[in-house]
C-alpha positions in Angstrom: 0.0 0.0 0.0 2.8 2.4 1.0 4.7 1.6 -2.2 1.7 2.4 -4.5 0.9 5.5 -2.5 4.5 6.7 -2.8 4.5 6.0 -6.6 1.2 7.9 -7.0 2.7 10.9 -5.0 5.8 10.8 -7.3 3.5 11.0 -10.4 1.7 14.0 -8.9 5.0 15.7 -8.1 6.4 15.0 -11.6 3.3 16.5 -13.1 3.9 19.7 -11.0 7.5 19.8 -12.1 6.5 19.4 -15.7 4.2 22.4 -15.4 6.9 24.5 -13.6 9.8 25.0 -16.0 10.7 28.4 -14.4 10.1 30.1 -11.0 7.3 32.1 -12.6 5.5 28.9 -13.7 6.0 27.3 -10.3 4.4 30.3 -8.6 1.5 30.2 -11.0 1.0 26.4 -10.3 1.1 27.0 -6.5 -1.3 29.9 -6.7 -3.7 27.7 -8.6 -3.5 25.0 -5.9 -4.2 27.7 -3.3 -7.1 29.2 -5.2 -8.6 25.8 -5.6 -8.6 25.4 -1.9 -10.4 28.7 -1.3 -7.4 31.0 -0.7 -7.9 34.6 -1.9 -5.3 36.5 -3.9 -4.0 39.8 -2.5 -2.0 42.6 -4.1 0.8 44.4 -2.4 -0.4 47.7 -3.9 -3.9 47.7 -2.3 -5.3 47.8 1.2 -5.9 44.4 2.8 -9.1 43.4 4.6 -8.3 40.1 6.4 -11.0 37.9 8.0 -10.5 35.2 10.7 -10.7 31.7 9.4 -9.8 32.6 5.8 -6.7 32.0 3.7 -4.9 34.4 1.5 -1.8 34.6 -0.8 0.3 37.3 -2.3 3.0 37.1 -4.9 6.1 39.2 -5.6 7.5 39.7 -9.1 5.5 36.6 -10.1 8.3 34.4 -8.8 7.8 34.5 -5.0 4.7 33.5 -3.2 3.5 33.8 0.4 0.3 32.2 1.7 -1.3 32.4 5.1 -4.3 31.5 7.2 -5.8 34.0 9.6 -6.7 32.0 12.8 -10.0 32.1 14.5 -8.4 33.6 17.6 -5.9 36.4 18.0 -2.5 35.0 16.7 -0.2 34.0 19.5 2.3 31.9 17.6 3.8 31.8 14.0 4.5 28.6 12.1 6.3 29.2 8.9 7.9 27.1 6.2 10.2 28.6 3.5 11.5 27.0 0.3 12.6 28.4 -3.0 11.2 28.4 -6.5 14.3 28.8 -8.6 16.8 26.2 -9.9 20.2 26.5 -11.6 19.8 27.1 -15.4 20.9 29.6 -18.1 19.2 32.9 -18.8 18.9 34.5 -22.2 20.5 38.0 -22.6 18.5 40.9 -24.0 20.1 40.6 -27.5 20.3 36.8 -27.8 20.9 35.9 -31.4 24.4 34.8 -32.4 24.9 34.1 -36.1 28.1 32.4 -37.2 29.0 29.7 -39.7 25.4 29.6 -40.8 24.4 28.4 -37.3 22.1 30.5 -35.1 22.9 30.1 -31.4 21.3 31.9 -28.4 23.5 34.0 -26.1 23.0 32.8 -22.5 24.6 33.3 -19.2 24.6 30.9 -16.2 22.0 31.3 -13.5 23.2 29.6 -10.3 25.7 26.8 -10.1 24.8 24.1 -12.6 26.7 20.9 -13.4 27.5 22.1 -16.9 28.0 18.7 -18.5 24.5 17.5 -17.7 23.0 20.2 -20.0 24.8 18.8 -23.1 23.0 16.8 -25.8 19.6 17.1 -24.2 16.4 18.5 -25.7 15.9 22.0 -24.3 13.4 24.8 -24.7 12.8 28.4 -23.5 10.3 29.6 -20.8 9.8 32.6 -18.6 7.9 35.8 -19.1 7.7 38.5 -21.8 6.8 42.2 -21.1 4.2 43.4 -23.6 3.2 47.0 -24.2 -0.4 47.4 -25.3 -2.9 50.2 -24.7 -0.3 52.3 -22.8 0.1 49.4 -20.3 3.1 47.1 -19.6 1.9 43.6 -18.9 4.0 40.6 -17.9 2.9 37.4 -19.6 4.2 33.9 -18.9 5.4 31.9 -21.8 6.6 28.4 -22.4 7.6 27.2 -25.9 6.4 23.7 -25.2 8.4 21.7 -27.7 11.9 20.5 -28.3 13.6 23.7 -29.5 17.3 23.8 -28.6 20.3 21.6 -27.9 23.8 22.2 -26.6 26.0 19.8 -28.6 29.1 18.2 -27.2 32.4 18.3 -29.1 33.0 14.8 -30.6 35.7 12.6 -29.0 37.6 12.8 -32.3 38.1 16.5 -31.9 38.8 16.2 -28.2 40.6 12.9 -27.4 40.9 13.9 -23.7 37.2 14.4 -23.2 37.0 11.5 -20.8 39.8 12.8 -18.7 37.8 15.8 -17.6 37.0 19.0 -19.6 36.5 22.5 -18.3 33.4 23.9 -20.0 33.3 27.6 -20.7 29.8 29.0 -20.5 30.6 31.7 -23.0 31.7 29.2 -25.6 30.7 25.6 -24.8 27.2 26.2 -23.4 25.5 28.4 -26.0 22.5 26.4 -27.3 22.0 25.8 -31.0 18.6 27.1 -32.3 18.7 26.7 -36.1 20.5 27.7 -39.2 21.0 31.3 -40.4 17.6 31.6 -41.9 16.0 31.2 -38.4 17.0 34.7 -37.4 14.1 36.5 -35.8 12.1 33.2 -35.3 12.3 33.0 -31.5 10.6 36.4 -31.1 7.9 35.4 -33.5 7.4 32.2 -31.4 7.2 34.2 -28.2 4.7 36.7 -29.7 2.5 33.9 -31.0 2.6 32.1 -27.7 1.3 35.1 -25.7 -1.0 36.5 -28.4 0.7 39.8 -29.3 2.7 41.3 -32.2 6.5 41.1 -32.2 6.7 44.9 -31.9 4.6 44.8 -28.7 7.3 42.8 -26.9 9.5 45.3 -24.9 11.6 42.9 -22.8 11.7 39.4 -21.3 13.1 37.2 -18.6 13.7 33.9 -20.4 15.5 30.7 -19.2 16.5 27.4 -20.7 14.9 24.3 -19.3 15.4 20.6 -19.7 12.7 18.9 -21.8 13.5 15.3 -20.6 10.3 14.0 -19.0 10.5 12.9 -15.3 10.6 9.1 -14.7 10.0 6.6 -11.9 12.5 3.8 -11.9 14.6 1.3 -9.9 14.3 -2.4 -9.0 11.2 -1.7 -6.9 10.3 1.6 -8.6 11.6 3.4 -5.5 13.4 6.3 -7.2 12.2 9.2 -9.4 14.3 11.6 -11.5 13.5 14.9 -13.1 14.7 18.4 -13.6 14.2 20.9 -10.8 13.8 18.5 -7.9 16.0 21.0 -6.0 14.0 22.7 -4.8 10.5 22.3 -6.1 10.2 19.0 -4.2 10.4 20.9 -1.0 8.2 23.8 -2.2 5.5 21.3 -3.3 5.7 19.1 -0.3 5.6 21.9 2.3 2.7 23.4 0.5 0.8 20.2 0.6 1.4 19.9 4.3 0.3 23.5 4.8 -3.0 22.9 2.9 -3.8 19.7 4.7 -3.0 20.8 8.2 -5.6 21.8 10.9 -3.6 24.5 12.7 -4.2 25.4 16.4 -6.8 28.1 16.8 -4.3 30.7 17.9 -1.6 29.9 15.3 -0.7 32.0 12.3 0.3 29.5 9.6 2.4 30.8 6.7 3.9 29.2 3.6 6.6 30.9 1.7 8.6 30.1 -1.4 11.2 32.6 -2.6 13.0 33.2 -5.8 16.7 33.8 -6.3 18.1 31.4 -3.6 20.5 30.0 -6.2 22.1 33.4 -6.7 22.2 34.6 -3.1 18.6 35.7 -2.1 19.5 39.4 -2.0 16.8 40.6 -4.3 13.4 42.3 -3.8 11.7 38.9 -4.2 14.4 36.9 -2.3 14.6 35.6 1.2 17.1 38.4 1.9 14.4 41.0 1.2 11.9 42.6 3.6 8.9 41.1 1.7 8.2 38.5 4.4 8.7 41.0 7.2 6.4 43.5 5.6 3.7 40.9 5.0 3.9 39.8 8.7 3.6 43.4 9.8 0.5 43.9 7.7 -1.0 40.7 9.1 -0.2 41.7 12.7 -1.8 45.1 12.1 -5.0 43.5 10.8 -5.3 41.0 13.6 -4.0 43.0 16.5 -1.1 40.6 17.1 2.2 41.6 18.6 4.8 40.7 15.9 7.6 40.3 18.5 5.5 37.9 20.5 4.7 36.0 17.3 8.3 35.6 16.5 9.3 34.5 20.0 6.6 31.8 19.9 7.4 31.0 16.3 9.3 28.3 14.4 10.6 28.5 10.8 11.3 25.4 8.8 13.7 26.3 6.0 13.2 23.5 3.5 15.8 22.9 0.8 17.0 19.5 -0.4 20.0 17.7 1.1 22.8 15.4 -0.3 22.2 11.7 -0.2 25.3 9.5 0.1 26.6 8.8 -3.4 26.8 5.1 -4.3 30.1 5.5 -6.1 31.7 8.1 -3.8 31.0 7.5 -0.1 34.4 9.0 0.7 33.0 12.5 0.0 30.7 12.5 3.0 30.9 12.6 6.8 30.9 9.0 8.0 28.2 9.6 10.7 26.0 12.4 9.5 25.0 11.2 6.0 21.5 10.5 4.8 20.2 8.0 2.3 17.5 8.1 -0.3 14.1 7.1 1.2 15.4 7.5 4.8 13.1 10.3 5.8 13.4 14.0 6.5 17.0 15.3 6.7 18.0 17.9 9.4 20.9 19.9 8.1 23.4 21.5 10.4 26.7 23.5 10.1 29.0 25.1 12.6 29.4 28.0 10.2 25.6 28.7 10.3 25.3 28.2 6.5 22.4 26.2 7.9 20.4 27.8 10.6 19.8 24.7 12.7 20.8 24.7 16.3 20.3 22.1 19.1 16.9 23.5 20.2 15.4 23.6 16.7 16.8 20.2 15.8 15.3 18.7 18.9 12.0 20.4 18.5 11.6 19.4 14.8 12.7 15.8 15.6 9.9 15.6 18.3 7.4 16.8 15.7 8.5 14.1 13.3 8.6 11.4 16.0 5.1 12.2 17.0 4.0 12.0 13.4 5.8 8.7 12.7 8.2 10.3 10.2 11.8 9.1 10.2 14.6 11.7 10.6 18.1 11.7 9.3 21.0 14.2 9.9 23.4 15.8 7.5 26.7 17.6 8.1 29.4 18.2 5.5 32.7 16.4 5.7 34.9 18.7 7.8 37.3 19.4 5.0 34.7 19.9 2.3 32.7 23.1 2.6 29.1 22.6 1.4 26.4 24.9 0.2 24.0 27.2 2.0 20.3 28.0 1.9 17.8 30.6 2.8 17.2 29.9 6.5 20.0 32.0 8.0 19.4 34.7 5.4 15.7 35.0 6.4 16.7 35.1 10.0 18.5 38.4 9.6 15.1 40.0 9.1 13.1 37.6 11.4 14.8 36.5 14.6 13.0 33.2 14.9 13.9 29.7 15.9 14.8 28.0 12.7 15.6 24.5 11.5 17.1 23.7 8.0 15.7 20.5 6.5 15.5 18.8 3.1 15.0 15.5 1.4 17.9 13.4 0.4 18.7 13.5 -3.3 21.5 12.7 -5.8 23.1 14.9 -8.5 22.0 18.2 -6.9 22.2 21.0 -9.5 22.3 18.6 -12.4 19.9 19.1 -15.2 18.3 15.8 -14.2 18.3 14.9 -10.5 17.2 11.9 -8.4 15.3 11.3 -5.2 13.1 8.7 -3.5 9.4 8.3 -4.0 8.8 7.4 -0.3 10.4 10.7 0.8 7.6 12.7 -0.8 5.3 11.0 1.7 7.7 11.7 4.5 8.0 15.4 3.7 4.2 16.0 3.4 3.5 14.2 6.6 6.3 16.1 8.5 5.0 19.5 7.1 1.4 18.7 8.0 2.5 17.7 11.6 4.6 20.9 11.9 1.6 23.1 11.0 -0.5 21.3 13.6 1.9 21.9 16.5 1.5 24.3 19.4 4.7 26.1 20.5 5.2 28.5 23.4 8.4 30.1 24.6 8.2 29.9 28.4 11.6 31.5 28.9 14.8 31.7 26.8 15.9 28.2 26.2 12.6 26.6 27.2 9.9 25.7 24.8 6.6 24.0 25.5 5.1 22.0 22.6 1.7 20.5 22.2 0.3 18.2 19.4 -3.2 18.7 18.1 
């Protein structure tokens, strides 16, 4: 039963990933899920009238989304999960057509830290948004050229006999995708205009990214694994959203779901976790509900959800021998002495208790002490919100590849943990002492 349930969850997640080739599309997909569950859209530029018992969501730059429920009682605690909507890829420049040797290539630059070689010899396309000027109004319209359109070809082994000894790929030379022959000049803008229903002349600008067209798959001896583009970090975004939607929060709990753009490039943007967007939203909610934001934060808990590294089957020597997760082993709590992860002893213990009560297995990750790892948005968000924070993720292989791998069962683990988190009561009795209750 659990196997079939996990496989079905994987199919649902893969469908979400398929519909979310960029951060803009991921936010659009999440907004639809929220609207279908009765959440009302808000605009930053208008006054808000918030009612107890109702749910709302607001977006920023079409690539970040915050959703929240107003509790029946005056909010006394804050339960918040934060993930990110973006993934490493390549972004088209404003003037993107490169014509040489009767080949038409697209001029792109890297976005985030991709494993370059995984983008070679794959079917690719373009998605994002175009800015259209019509009737004296600038409007952003999402676009996805939904067909195999581009490819970045490898250099043949006959021209590079040392290719299997390791090759340094230059993004300005080796990673420019092939679009067509010389007579294709101007074609991409025509495709974009047709896709959004405007004239070519009406397009003023765009934010366009490459994406991998390879469909997601479920595989393995027992169909225990799944692979897709953008598992990092849409797996966490989707899983925490599902937990948020299914949870029955305490009557005095302000539940908030957040998924930010630009984590892969540092989060320091107007729509990133390093911005004041979350803080401003909390202040507006506090004003509408009469809550004390300082008290909310003191009795609050932030789960920063961003995937973790599973032990690699061919290279176990790259991991810490004791703090290393495996695929399918449950939620991973990530910690680092450098605070690149925001987890501390208290937040680790508290989240572990939540998972234990929900029957969700917990694993721990720490980098090998001589190999510095990555970071995520937890510590960044904490600079604006001084709140108890744990960094978690789900174990995966090939992080930042164009095609990543995780375990089907871990989708169930994440949704169950997120639901249990949003149903927990937390109260700070004094510094260093938290009282928790389970609904």
